[in-house]
N, C-alpha and C positions, 0 to 999 in steps of 0.2 A: 423697471421691475427688479426687485432684489431677490436673489436666491441664495440658499445656504444648505450645506449638507446637514441632514438630521443625524443625530448620534444613532448608532456607533460607526457610521461610514467615515472613511478617511482617504485622503489622497496619498498614493504611494507610487514610486517609480523604481525601476530596477535597470541597471545598465544593460544595454544590448537586448532589451525585451520590450514588448508593448507596455505602455503606461497603464496604470491600473487604479481603480477605485475599489477599496476592499472594505469588508464589514466583518465584525465578529458576530456570529449568529448562533443562537441556541445556547444550551447550558455549557457546552464544551468549548465555546469561543473559537470555533474553527473559522479560518479565513475563507471568505467567499469573494474572490476577486472578479471584477468586471474589467475586461481589457478594452482599451481604446487606441485608435491611431493617434499619433502625436498631436496633430492639429486639433482633433476633437478634445483630447485631454487638456490642451492648453486653453481652449475655450471654457472648459468646465472649471478651470482654476478661478475664473471670475465669480463662480458661485460661492463666495466667501461671506455673504451677508453684508458686505460693505460697498460692493460695486453695483452701480445702476446699469443693468445690462440692456443694451439695445440689440435685438435680434439681427438687425441689419449689419452689425459689426462682426457677427459670428459666421462660421462656415455652415453650410446647409446641414451637414451631419451633426455639428455641434448643437444647432437649434433642435434637431430631432432628438438628440440624446437628453437635452434638458427637459423637453416635453415628456418623454417617456419616463425619466427618473422622477419627475414631479408627480406623474400619475401613479407611480408605484410607491410613493411616499418616501423616497430616498432624499428628495430635496424639499425644503420648505420654501414657500413663495410669499412675498410681501410687497406692498407698495411703499413701505417705509424701510429705512436702513435697519439692519438687524444686528444682533450681538455678534461679535467676531467669533470665528471658529475656535473650538478648543485647541489647545496646543498640539495634541496628538493627531488632530484632523488635518492640519496644514500639510502642505506638500513636503514629502521627504523622499530623497533618493538614496537607495541602498547600493553599496559598492559590490553588487553581485547580480548574477542572473536570477530571475525569479525561482524560488524553491517553494513548492507547495508544501512539502513535508520532508523531514529527515528521519530515516530509519537508523537508529543509533545503538550499537552494541556497547553498553557501559562496562562490560567485562567479557573476557574470553574464557572465564572459568565457569564450571558447572558442577552441580552436586549429583548429576546423573552420568551414566555411561552409555549414552544412546548409540545404537549400532548404525545409525544412518546420519549422524551429525555432519552438517555441511562444513563446519569450521573446526572439526577435530577437537572439540572442547574436552572430551575425556582424556586426551593426551596432553592437554595444556599447551597446544600449539600457539594459541593467541593469549597474550598476557592480560592482566587487569590493569588498566590505566590508573594512575594515582588520582586522588581527589583533586589536586591542583590541575591536572591535565583535563579532568572532566569539566571543571569550572572554566577552564580556558576554552573548551569546545562550546560550552553554553554561551560564553561571551561572544564567540565568533558567530554562532547561529543568530544571536540577537542583533549583532552588527549587520548581518545580511538580511534582516527582516523576516527570519523564519518564525512562524507562529505555531507550527504543529510538529511534534516529534513523537515517533513511535519507538518505544524502548524495548530492547531485546538484549541477549547475551551471546554466548553462554546463558547462564541463568541470572537475570538481573538482581534477584533477591538474595544472592550470596553476598552482596556488598553490605558491609556494616554501616556504611555512610549513605545508604539509599535515601534516608530522610533529608540529608543535606543537599543531595542532587535534586530531589523533588522541590525543595524550597528554592534552590537557585533558579530552576526553570520557572517557577511561579513568580518569583521576584522580577523576572525579565519578560513576563507576560507570554511565556511559551507554554502552550497547552500540550499535555500528554494525551494523545489521541488513542493509542493502543499500547497495552503492556503485554508482552509475550512472556509466559511463565509456565513451568511445569507444575506450579501450585504447591510443591512439596513444602516450601518455606513460607507460604502465605499465612499470615496471622492477623489478628485484630490490630496489632501494632502497625502492620503494613497499611491496613485500611485507614487507621487514624492519620498516618503520615500523609496519605493522599488527600483525605477530606479536610484536614487541618490547613492544608496549603491550597485549598480551593480546586483540587484536581479530582476529576471523576472519569478516568479513562475507561474505555471498553477493555476487556481482558481477552486474550486468546490463550486458552489452556490446552496443552497437549493431552490427548486422550486416545490411545491407540487400540481401543476395543475392549469391551467387557470381558474380563478374564484373560486378557492378552497384553495389557499395558506394561506390566513389569518386564516382559521379555524384551521388548524393543528398547525400553529405557535402561535396562541392565541393572536395576536396583530393586530389591525386594521391598514391598510395601508402597511402591510408587503409585499404584492404582488407588489404594485406600486413601493415601494423602491427597491425591488429585480430587477424589470425590469429596473429601472434607473441604478442600478449597472451593469447589463448586458450590457447596452448601453455604459456605461463608459469604461468597460473593452474592448468592441469591438473597441471603439474609439482609445484606446491606444495599441491595438494589442496583448492583453493577451489571451493565450489559456484558454478556459473555458469549464468545464464540469458542468452538472446539476445533482442533486440528487433529486429523487422524491419518497416519501413513498406512497405506494398504500393502500387504505382503502375504506370503504364503501362509504364515501362522494365523493371521486374523481375518482371512478372506471370507469366512462364513459367518462372521458375527456383526456384519454391518447393520442389519435391521434391528437387532437387539440393542446395539450401541446407540443408534439414532433415537430409538424410543426411550432408552434409559436417560440419555442426555436431555431429551425434551422434558422429562419429569423434573429435571433440575433447572429448568428455565433457560437452557442454552438456546440462543436464537438461531445460530447457524453452525452446521457441521461441515467442515471443509476437508475433503479427501484428496490425497495426492499419492502417486507412486514415488518413492524416494528417488532423487536424482543420483546417478552413478558418479558422485564426487564425494570427497571427504571420507568418512568412515564406511559409507555404503559400498565403496569399491571393494573392500575386503569381505563384506557380509552379503553382497548381492547374489553371489553364485548359486547358493542353495535356497535363497529366500525371495528373490525378485520374481515378479510375475511377468508373463509375456503380455503384450498389448491386447491380444485376443482374450486372455484370461481376465485382464482388467475390465475390458468392455463387457464381458459376460457377467461379471460381478455387478457392474453398474447397471446393466440392462435389467437384471433381476431386481435390483433395488429400486429402480424407477417404478416398477410395478408395485413393489411393497410400499413405496412412498405414498402413492395415491390410494392404495388399499387401506393404509393406516390413517388416512385423513390429513396428509401433509403436516405432520406434527412438529416439524422443525425445518428451518431453511437448510438447503443442501447445496454444496458446490462439489460436483464430482469431476475433479480435474477440469479440463475444458469441455467435457462431454455434455454436462447438464447442470444448470443452475436454476433454482426455484426457491422462492420465499415460502415461509411457513403459511399454510392455509391458502396458498395461491396455485392456480393452474397456469399462470403466465410464465412459462419456462423460457430459458435462453440456452444457446449453445455457444460457449465462448470461443471455441475453435473457429467458428464461422464468422468471418469479417464481411461487412457489406461495403465494398469499395466501388465508387463510381467508375465507369469505363474511361472517363477522360482524366483520371488521376495522373498527376505528375510524380512518378516514383522518385525523382531526384529531390523532391520536397517532402517525401513521406518518411518519417523516422522509422528505422527498423524496429525500435522499441519506443513507443510513445510515452511509456511510464518514465523512462530515464530522463526525458526532457525537463521535468520539473520536480523530480524526486531524487534523493541521494541516500546512499548508505555510508555511514561512518563506522569504520572497524575499530576494534579495541586499540589498534596502533595509531588511530587517527587518520587512516587512509580514506580518502574520498573516492568512493566506488559507486558505479551506477546501481548495482544491487548486490545483496549479500552473497549470492552464489559465486560471484567472481573472486571472493576473498580466499578461496582455497583452490585456485587454478594457477596455471603457469604465468598468468598475467599479474598476479597479486602485487608483486614488488614494483610494478611499473606505475601503480597509482600513487600520487603524491599524498603527503600527510599534512594535515592542518596544524601539526606541531612545527612545521617548517615554513609554511606559507599561510597567508590569510585565506580563509575559506572563500571569500568573495573572489579573490584572484584565481583560485582553483576552478571556479565555475565558469570563468571567462577565457581561460587559456590552459594549455597543457594536455596531458594524456586523458584525464577524466573528461575534460571538455570535448576533446576530439572524439572520444568514443560515443558520447551522447549525440553527436552530430551524424552518426552513421545512418544512411538512408537505405531504403529498399533497392535503390539503384546500385548501391555498393554491393549488396548481396547478389543482385542479378548479373552484375558484371563478372563476379567471381564464379557464379553458377549459371551459365547461359541456358542449361536445360530447364531451369525454372521459368524462363521467359515464355516458353511454349507450353508450360503445364496448364491444363484446363482449370486447375484449382487455384491459380495464382491470386485471383482477386478475392477469394475467400480465405486463403491461407496466409498470404503476405509473409511467408518465411517462418511463421511460428515464433517460438521463443529463442532469442539470441543465445541464451545460456544453455538450452537443451542440446544444441548442436555443437557446442565447443569441443575442440579436440584436446588431447593431452598436452600439445605444445602451445595451446592458447588461441588457435584459429577459431574465431567466432563467426566468420562469414561463411557459414555452412547452413544448409536447411535443417530445421528442427526435425529429427527423425520421427518423433512421436506424432507431430502434426502431419507430417507426410503420410505416415501410416494410416492415420485417421481418415484422411481424404481418399487415399488410394484403395484401402481395404475395408473400411467400415462405412464412413460417409454420413452426411447430415441426415439423409432420409431414414437410416436405420434408427437414429436417436428419435426422430420425430414419430416414426412408426411405433416405437416402444412407449413413448410418452402419450401420444394421442390414443393408443389402444387402451392404456391404463386409465386415462381420464374418462374415456367412454364407458369403461366397465364400472368404475367406482365412484365417480363424481356426479352427483345429481345436478341436473340442469335447472 
């Protein structure tokens, strides 16, 4: 019997990772990898349309994988020899650990003066890489098999060569999954640049509250321009999320803001309290909210959310996540860890394992928040070494390998904490000290479990659902 991959599936492998079969799915061509053990993957390589496969020659799991993939329509089956696979479908090994996505700052510059900026963009702390440097990074990502990039800054639209960068990504079959912007510079030309090159990313637009946006952004007219940008994106059918930083100035406008954004077709409103790094170090004293104040704001809005008919998806920090029109909520702070877990094999941050942030200086960093900490200079730059090499060895690689065991060894009191299996240390970045020690419990997550708790969130949500949602 002959088998062959159906388009658009392809064989791919990465160094020091499981072998994978990947597919480009949907309009945004996002990679959907299926990982296999090496012996199974090697059996699947016979599914090239030219090999007559005898199941007796395959391992048991290889036979099972072929049967399941055929049933799912991933493999074509024939009693006759088939046409050879397309060139892109044949096995290719990338000189890199698997990277699901790269979060890339194409500039450190910004047209705003945000009081909470993680990377001190208003002070110009991080530079704007040259076009040649950007093209080098794009080539490196393509060399490592990266298929999805999220673009941020600073403000990415300050670049005059934005169109050239978009084209270079498209030419290398790299999809822009998400574009972060304050929308002040968003124009019809920006939309044409994306659509002409076959890109249709989702947008994340900063919007810090009806009547309050200008204050946090530090620029008069920022809110008006953001609304114009939302209208433009709605007109052209782009998916849009909004991000709102909650603080003392805007704490009472959450309900009005959520309903306002829903009218503009925004699919999700994400709320966070600014982290006390970057510019917020200087601005937090009179403006930051206590965790109890944050929870009180969220608790009241959970009731409003269901009273208003779930008009927009919401993500209230780690407290409460719920999609538009749904009552199926989640509490991100709460992890569900099996009792027999091996902490030495459990990453402290699972996101770091296959996602990377690249700073304007080309530094390869697990996430953006690290770029303005005492550790920033320790991360290597893609301008000095190949990106693939940086994923396989060195400081970036070592940090992504940090496990919960490392955290527990440094903080033995966590081992006996009754919340360990739900908390798992929280966010690595939230607990980082001024000298760069990240092996510390996340204080916000700790506070949640010790002083607020999962049940308080469930009581608020379930009560609101009972009051306002018809069965």
